[in-house]
C-alpha positions, 0 to 999 in steps of 0.5 A: 483553529486555522481556517481554510481561507487562512490556509489558502492565503498561506499556501499562495504566500509560501509559493511566492516566497520560493522565488527568493533564495533567502526565504525559500526554506521558510517558504517550503515549510509554510507550503507543506504546512498549508497543504497538509492542513488543507488536506485534513480540513477537506477530509473533515468537511466531507464527513457525515452531516450531523443532521443524518447522524443516527437516522436510518437511511435507505440508500444505494451504495457501491462496495469499493473494496474487498469486504472482510468477514469477521465472525458473523459480521462483514465489514465493508467500505462503500461509496454513495450512488447519487445520494447527497445525504451520504459522505464520499466514503463510509465503513459499515458492518453488516451482521449475518448478511443473507449473501456475502457481498463482493467488491463492485456490487451496488446494494440498496441498504438501510444504513445507520451512520455516525461521524467517525470517532473512537477511544484512544488509550496509551498502548492500544490502537487509535481507531479514530486516527486510522479512520482519518488516515483512510479517509473514512467519512462515516462509520455505522452498520446495516439495519437487518431486514427485507429492505436490503437488496442487491441491485447490480453486480459486475460494476467493478473496474477492470483493475478490481476485476483483475484483483478479484480473479487473482484472489479466486485463483489464490484460494483455488491453488491453496490447500489452506485459508492462511496460505491463500490469504498470504498470496492475496496480500503479496499478489494484489494487496488484498489483505481482507483474508488475513485472520487476526491470528495471522496478524498476531503471529506476524507481529510477534515475529516481526514479519508484518512488513512482508504482507505489504506490497513493498519496494522489494516486490515492485523492484522484482517486478521491474527487474523481471520485466527488464530482463525479459524485454532486454533478452527479447530485444537482443534476439529480434533487434540490435540497437543502442536504444535496447537498454533504454527500451528495456528500462521503460518496460521495467518501469511500466511493469512496476507501475502496473503492478503497483496500480493492481496492488492498490498503489500503497505508499511503499509501492508509490515510492519504489515506482517514483524512484525507479522512474527517476533512475531510469530517466537519469540513465536514459540521459546518461547521468549519474543516478543520485539515490538521495535525490531519488528518495527526496523526489519520491517523498515530495511527490507522495506528499504533494499527491496525498499529504495525509499519507505522511501520518501512515506507518508505511510512509515513515517505515518505508522511507526510513528503511530506504534511507538506512540502506542507502547510508549503509551502502554508501559507508559500507558499514561492516561487522564481519569482514570487508563489505566488498568481499562479504558473501550474500548471506553475510550481507543479508545478516548485516542488513537485517541487524542494521535495519533492526536497530535502525528502525527500532526507535520508530517501530516502538514509537508507532506500534508500542512494541518490538520483536526480539526474534525479528532478526533470526526470523527475517533471515529465513523469511526475507530470502524465502519471500524474495526468491521463492514466494514473491516471484512465483506469485508474480508469475501466477499474477501475470499468467492468470488471464493468459494460461490459467493452468500454469498460473495455478501451478505457480500459485500452488508452489507459492502456497507451499513455500 
């Protein structure tokens, strides 16, 4: 096995080779390899120490994500509060808790943990690989008893409090739990309310991608902020920098939305590409879409190399590359691309994405939905032009005008 010291030396050597043109491709490959291995070794090194595996430990922990209720159990992600025995991040289940725990709460719990592990068979979910990608350093459960008690509430960050408030408004505005789950997922990236039955339905119809905060969501937020800022500046002032200021407002809004939604890989990609495009336009340069994708992929990898193992990384960048290739070559199945109607273009793009992403989808999920194209021809426009804009409106108005926010979320729930 490659040690951390060897990887560190390889990382330094790869950086040195970048100064020689002939060695640059090999240096870039070595740099990426070393960075990835170091990130993976860091996750493994932080796992639960074997001395504490299987022991009952009374520890103080903070809940760092929305707990998910599954039957009589609650699954939650916790971090230790000044306790060196516990790893930085653990995934634990609690059977029949007396009260439903919430994000940001600090509990004293009797935990029984073990190092991450899981069975893997062809065609089924690789649980251990998922734990590794999510940087969970231990798994386990809460031992029932009187020793478990809530210590403090309300310690959630401002972002988590904002997300929690939106989830509560989504529940209040929706007549069904399934609709509230969808609004929470596309609004702030909180997917803990989505039931297993819903996930199965999304998988069968090929619409699981709609539950992720994608570049489409971020782009809509940026476009809305740009139009509002540009119109407002046009009324109050006139100047050559109006367009640039409106673009900055769009990028800031997109970045804020991505942060609130959990800053997943598709959202990060979209924000970086928007920033690259805004900088190019502000400097009166031609926007190179391929360079924007490359910069986004590089920055996402450098900031978190392990994300390259996630399905979201592969599918998000693959979809963008396919659409850019389609736009550049103006591939046409029905008449000329330039004069094709919006429904025709949408149909062409869905067919193109279906066949273009099919090999990757089969490799990652071991399945392919044959009804994905007709379903997405209805679902994508509905989400893009109705559900997502209404949800974003409810998100923005939440802390400003709650009756208006609830009205918009009610319309989104009906859609």
